[in-house]
N, C-alpha and C positions, 0 to 999 in steps of 0.2 A: 820439362816439355812432354815427357812421356805421360805424366799424370794428366796434363791438359788434353792430350789426344785420347786418353782413356775416358775422361769425362765427356769429351766431345762426342765420342761414338756412343756411349751408353745413355747419356742424358740429353744432350743436344747442345747447339751452339750458344743458347742463352746462358746455360750453366757454365759453359767454358769461358764465356766473356766475364761472368761474375767472378769465377775462381781466378781468372787472370788478373782482374782488378784487385782482388784481395792479396795476391802474391806480388804484384808489380804495379802499384798505383802510380809510380812515377811515369810509366809509359802512357797512362791515360792523361795525366796532366801535360805531358809533352805533345800528345796527339790532339787532344781536344781542349779548347779554351774554356768551355762551359760544361755543365752537367746535362744540358738539354739534349745535345746531339747524341751522346752515348746512350741516354735513356730511350730516345726515339729509335735509335738503331737497334737496341736490344729488343724493343717491343715490335717493331715493324720489319726490319731487315737484319736479322741476327747474323746470317752468314756473311753479308756484306760488311757489317761492323767488325766481325772477326777478321776478315781479310784486310780491311783497312788498318786495323790495329797491328796486324802482322807485318805489313809492308811499308807503312808510313815512315817510321823512324829511319829506314834505310835510304830514303830519298830517291826512290825510283821515279823516273820521269817518262813522259811520253807514252808510247804504246805499252811498255811493260806495266806501268802503274794502272792505266785505264783498262788494259786487258785483264789484269787480275781483279780489279774492282768489278768489271763486267762479268767475270766468272762468278764472283760472289752474288751479284744480282741474279744471274741465271740460276744458280742453285737455290736462291730464295724463291724465285718464280716456280721452279720445279717442285719445291717443297710445299708451296701453297696450292698449286694446281693438282698435285698428285692425289690429294684426298678427295677432291671432287671427281676426278677421273675414276678412281677406284670404287667410289660409292655411287656411280651413275645409275646403276640398276635399282637402287632403292627408291628412285623417284617414279611415281606412276605416270605412265604415258611416255616415258623416255624411250625412243627407238634407238637401238644399237645397230 
């Protein structure tokens, strides 16, 4: 788990999901029925996919489950929007 956190911090959630899949493929087969959803998750919502993989086998229900999934979605939105906000001055005519 320490190695997973190190990879997560240095490289990102996509690499962490791939490394987790290499070391524990049974969790992926338990969590997902097909390969389509994990691939789409890695490409589009990597933090949400990582959170889903972490909490699904424990059977959290209700507010706990959806609250943690919502946290993953929020981190994905922040990650995507942070680049646009940080580079807003590069666009000509943008008023701050």
